C-alpha positions, 0 to 999 in steps of 0.5 A: 111831750108827756114823758118827762126827760131828765135834766140832768143824768141821774145821780149815782145814789150811793146812799140808796142801798144802805138806806133801803136794807131795811130789816124785813127785806134783808132778812127776807133775802137770806131766807130765799138763799136758805131755801135752797138749802131746805129742799127735799132733795139728797143732792141739796147742799147743807150750807153754802160757802161764799169767799170774798176777796183774795182768799177765793181768788176774787170770784165773781160768783162769791161776789155776786152773792154777797151783793145780793145779801148786802145791797151792793156793798161790794159793788165796784161802783160803790165808793164807800170803801174806797173813801175809807182809806183801807186797803182792798185785802182788809175790806174783802176779807169776809167768809160767809157760811149760810146754814138752813137756820143760822148764819157764820160771818167771818170778818175783821175789826175793821170791815166789821163796821161796814158789814154790821148795819146790813147783817145785824138783824139776821136771826141767828147770826154768829160773828167770827171776829177779833178785837182790834187789840187781837187783830194787831198781831197778824200771825194770830190773826191769820191763824184765827181766820183758818180756825174760823173757817174750819169750825164754821164748816165742821157740821156739813157735809156737803157744801154749795159753792156760787161758782158763777156770776149771771151771764157767765157760766163756768165749768164747775172744777172742784180742783180750782175751789181747792186752789183758793187760798183759804181753802188750801189753808185747811189742810194745814196740820195743827190749825187746819182740818186735818185733810184736803177740803175737797176730800173731806166735804162735797162740793156742788155749784149752786149758782143756777139756783141763786141765779133763780132767786136774784131774778125775783123782784123785791122793794130793793131791787124795785128801787134799783129798777126805778131809779136806774134802769127804768130812767135808762129805758125812758131816755131811749123814749126821749131819744126816739121822740127827738128824732121825730122833733128835729125832723118835722119840717121833713118827717115824710122822709124819716124812715123806720131804720132812722126812728128806730136807731135809739132802740136798736142800739140801746138793745144791741149794745146792752146784749153784748154784755147780758149773755142772754140767748134769748131772741124771741120776737116779743123780747126785741125792739121794733119801729114799723110803719103802716102796712109794713106792720103786718102780722108776718113782720111783727113775728119775723124777729128780724129787726136788727137790720130794718130797711131803709126804704120803709119811710112815713111816705110810703107805707100807707095803703097803695104807697101813700103816706102812712097814718100810723106805726107801731114801736117797741123798746126792751130793756136788754138786762132787765124786765122792762118792755113796752109798745105803742102805737102812734099816729101820723095825722090828727085824730081832731078837727079843731072847732072854727065856729060852725060844725055844719062846716067842719072838715072830716077827719081823716077815717083811717087815723080815726079808726085805728086811733078808736081800735088803739084806744080799745087796745089800751083799755083791754090791756088795763083791764087784763092787768087788773084782773091778773093781779087780783086772780093770778090767772092768764086765762081769766085776764085774756077773757076779761081783756078780749070782752073790755076789747070788743065792749069798746068797739061797740062804744066807739060804734065799730061793731061791724068791726067785731067779726073781722078782728075776732080772729086777729086778736092776740093777748099775751102775758110774759113773766120776766126776770129781773135780767131779762129772762122769760120764765113760765107763768106757771113757775112758783117764783112768777109772783115775784116777777115783772110781767108785760101784757101786750095785745096786738091787732094784726091786719086790720082791714080797711073795710071803709076804703076796701083796699087791703090791710092798714097794718097792725096796732100793738099795746104793751105794759110792764107792770109788778103786782103785790099780793098779801095773804089776809087772815079775816076775823071769822078764821077765812083767808083772802088776797088784797092786791095791789099793782103798779104800771112801770112803763105808765110814763111812756106817752100812750097817744102821741100823733103828729101833723103831717098833711098839709091840709092838717097843718093849715086847719091848725095854723087857722084856728091860731090865727084868731089870737090877731083877730080883734073878734072871732068865734071865741069872742075877744082875745084876752091873754095868753101864749104861756105855757099850761098842762091839760089832762083828762082822766082817759087812760091815754092821756098824761099832762101834756104841756102846750100854749094856752090863749084865753078868749071872752067866750072860749080858750085856745090850746096849741100843742106842738104835735097834735096841733090846736084845740079850740073850746067854746063855751057853746060846748061847755056845760060848766066852768070851775075854777080851783085854787088852793090860795097858796103858792105852792098848790096848783091852780085848775081850771076844770071844764065840763063839756057837751057831746058835741065837742068830742070830734074837736078833741084828740082821742085821748081827752075823751072821757065818759064825764066829758070833763078835762083839766087844765093847770096853771102853775103858781106864780106864773105869768099865766096864773097871775094874767088869769086873775088880772084879765080873765077871771072877771070876764069870765064871771060875767055871763056872756052870749053863752050864758056860762060863767066861771065859778069857784071850787073849793077842795070838798067840791072836787070829785074823785076823778078831779082829785087825782087829775089835780094830784098828779098836776101837783107832783108834776109841779113839784117835780118841775120846782125842785132843783137838779139832785137826788130829791128831784129825781124822787119827784120825777119818779113820783110824778110819772108813777103816782101810786108808787107810794102806796104800792111800795108800802104794800109790795114791802109787807108782801115781800117780807113773808107769805104768811097771812096778816091779821085783817085789823092789823092791815091798815096800820101795816100799809100806813092807812092808819097810824094806831090800831082802834082803841076800844074798851075790850082792849083795855080790859085785857091783861097787859103782859110785859116781857123781860128777856136776856142772857144767863146772868143778865139780872133780869130777876133783879130788874123784875123786883125793881119793877114790882116794888117801884110799880106795886101801887098802880096795880096787882102784879103777876110774875112768871117764871119757867122753873129753874129746874125744868128740862126746857129753857121755856115750855109754851105748853106750860105757859098756856096752862099757866095763863089758863089758871090766871083766866080761870082765877078771875072767873071765880070771883065776882063780876064787879071784883073781876072786872076791877082786877082785871083792870089793875093786873099786869103779868110780868114774864121773866125769860131765863137762859136762851129763850128767843121772845118769838116763843112766848109771843107765839105761844100766846098767839096759838093758845088752843083756847080763844077766850084765853088768848083774847084776854092778854095782850103784850104791852112791852118786851125789854131784854137785860143786857150784862156786857160782861156776859154777852161774848163766849171768845172774841166777838162770838156772841152767846146764842140768841143774843141778837135775836133777844134785841130784834127789831119788831119784837123788842122795844127797850134794851136794859143794861143791868151791868156796868153803864160807864159811857167810857167802857168800850165793851159797853160803847161796843154793845150799844153800836150793835144793838142799835144796828140790829134794832135801830128804833129800841130804847136804851135804859140804864139799870146798874145792878137792875136798878133803873137810872134816867139815861139821855141819849109763825115764824121760824125761830132757829136752833140755838148754836153753838149747842147750849144744853142744861143739865139739871142734878138732883142731890140729897146732902149738903155741900161743903160752902168752901170747896163749892165756892172754889170749884165755881171760880176756877170754871173761867179758867178751864174755859176751852176755845171754839167749839166749846165743848164741855164749858160751863158758863152758868150754874143756878139752883137751890142747896144747902151747906153744911154750916146752915140749915136755911136753902140758899139760892145759887146763881154762878155766871162764869164769864163774869166769874160772879157767884151770888149765894143768898137765902131762898125767899118764898113767894108766888110762882107759876102752877107746878109742872105736871111734867116734872111732878112725878119724879119727885113724889116720895123722894126727900131732896135737898137741893138741885143744880141746873148747869148750862153749857156746851156739850155737858154730859150728866156724868162729867157734871156729877163727878165735878159736883161730887167734889164740893160735897163731904168726901167719904174717907178712903180705905187705908192700904196695908204698910209694906218695908217699901213704904216706911219712910226714913223718919219711921226708920229712925223711929223704930231704932231709937225705940229698940236699939237697946234690945238684947244684941245676938251672940257675936255683936257689942255696942260701943255706945255709938255703933254696933261692932261684930266679932270682925270688927265691922260697925253698922249705924242699926241693930243687928235685928233691925229687920225683925224690928221693922217686921214687929212695927208693920205687923202692929201698924197693920192691925191698926190699919185693918181695924180702921178700915174694919170700922169705916166698912161699918159706918154708913156713907152715902154718895151725893146722888144716893137717896137717904133710906 
């Protein structure tokens, strides 16, 4: 059969999902989920929460969402976890919160390594994960999980829950969610969220919205469909044909029930577990013979209990033997479905030497096969039309037009009026789980379509005895569309499609009448004759494959016999084909002169051969191909016993000619490629590669379609026409031209604060200064934004204008030698810079630059805020497709676990990135419109200006104390970086300040004046007439300018405070003793005397202090307060300015 049966059950292909988890597809799936959160509706959630394992009581809806995003990582059939040896509760320890512009992922250090290859390239991804050492404390780990969960949902108000899995819809009950262990822990005092989860947040079920997304086709789900569902689908057809092959001796007694049993069992068993209630007739299997295939029976929809009484021998006209049957197989849990019409009887008569004595072919079989061939061509034309226009109406018009044109070509014009009202055409969009959706649905472009055309109740115009039955043909196909931006700015669409059910034989016929069988056997008897109408028998009897470019044809295997004046091909179903040289116009033999290239016999035949060929070999070019596989017995016999004989011109005057690659027409190249793929598959041992080769042989255009579909699935944004060939792998490089060489090459250096990108910039300029003139663009440190697209575009304009002001000769020279180095500061996303160039309002300026390379500087000590929670934009600055190299500017010892860990993280996010070691910015050799999204946690920068010098010692001490004052999540008030220019009181030089809190490193260096970008007009107005000593820019979370100023005031020279007046209670013991020593010899009042050590009164009472001590202290206080008042008056008269006050 043309359908290639699998040798063994398909392997479980465990590694395929991981290999298929390409960044573009993974990010697209995430964007699809995030689209639910961006719908303009007040009832939409602002976050989707997915909790796995025991923490959600093993909720199936959550597991289904995780498997969609992680490509089946948590499927029960995945043995990767089982082989790891870790317990299930550890591997399932995952919490995922999807926000419209970011993703929070809680995991542990063990499953972190399993998850990383699937999620590292998600934009704005935030890991909540402990280190290995921290995770060893079980109590601390549990507290961290709870606090991470609380932090994740902190800024949510409505949270979506994937409560139900597909086909198992449950009534949503938020109180069941409240019973989930992690949700219950939310209410714990101290580490929880201060209240019950369901009281603090509004919960809603998003299961149905998610199912719509799961139903869309993307390259990974297409691969699963091809290697699992389609393989199983094709296996049912193999079983179907096996019923006929085993019943050939008594095929007339075969009933519809027996023939359709494989399809019926496959469908009914699958429907039990699919929970799909759609029972429309178009989505049910059937097998109907002859006149029983009426419109009434086809539309009844009751195929579960077919009649045992409808047999091949009694379902023709008047109870005679039927001439055809219509069959349909439907995947119960997938989008695949296809229907065919097959025939009982010959569609040709073998040539036996005299056309005048040819027996007449059965009129009914010939008529039905021609109508069926017209239907097949119509369906194919409709698929081509719909893939280009997405219009079902236009596709229907094309199909009907093609159908009636084909009737004219078959000389069946008299049937057109009779069949015009009996034609039914339909296109259905089917989701991945087998649900029919409207074609006008916005998501239908991503769905598999089924095109079906039926000609109901064909009348017997030749015999006038009633109706012959119906003819049905349908295919399942998938289309792909890429929006292309032309060079003139216009938009066009590039389309491609793949017919998924193309491997199901489109034309099959069995010989059932005795006269047809005897005629075929008569043709085969000439092998035993010494001389026949085909001449002398030369060799043969071994397997070969025959095919043509007819849409009904696929390579079919049979036995081939060579004669001196022709050949005989015997097929097990439709019998013998005899081709005499008298019916040939040319014979060409192509041999690739290799043991791995299929040899092919190309036969061009006369129109007189058409009655002797099965209908699937009728082509406008009157040509067919017979393949001889390398090293086969027949291939060797052809060279030893046939080739020399056929080179001689016999009675027919026809001889064989050798053909080269360049001599094969496009039609024959396509046929040969199909034969070659078939040979490659049959020559390969069973296994995963064999499965891939089998798929390639069944779907020859699969590779090119997959590339097209991958591009169209990633984004709806238009692709530049010049870039399309490279994206589709039709060209390896963008064509080089002089205009490209004349452009200024931009090199981008990105990195987080403290990454030493400025040091690397200085090294590159110094090291490469002899290779050209370098321009350096840096955003001003005191700019209110990390990156200003407008300012960057203005700078690019100024560069181009400066070139135009030179002479033409000098400008050309300078432009060739010029390089622009863009040094990004802080938390800038590289995409912002790329898009700033692409969206430059001046096309001439935009055309003058090209981005050559993007490198990201990484200092391992400044990557994590705490645990494994990365600073904002770290992974985005290493993303695949933008960043070509990562430069490690910190410690580069391979024994450093932090360094190795970051390398693995970056490699997961960008597998093709190059690693460069540049400790302290010095490079050494190392072996080994897009939505950007906000910065999270929200990093703010506060720029403060002041007019006075700072105290160096105070400033250094305050900076060094910052690290110990860092607060945990949500990090409010944390200062992570300080940059700017200041003067210190001990020097008149301006110093450039750079402090990184994470690494606790402070750099103070004299300012080196040099070229800078043009001034930012937004900042100029505030500086006129205002002398400034310096400025500092503070980067951190939720910083407040007032608090920053209070912090900075403590680093300046402090204004002496006013002294407070003294009171008796403020006198110290030392002061009292001093007063006593000074005045203890003053005159005593009456009644007291001094005995040399103590004072004694008249009654003999003794005291240590002078009796007038109170007066002495009052006198002391009065004198001291006079001094204080004088000091305060002098202090008030002095001029002291606040650090942020301007000098007058």
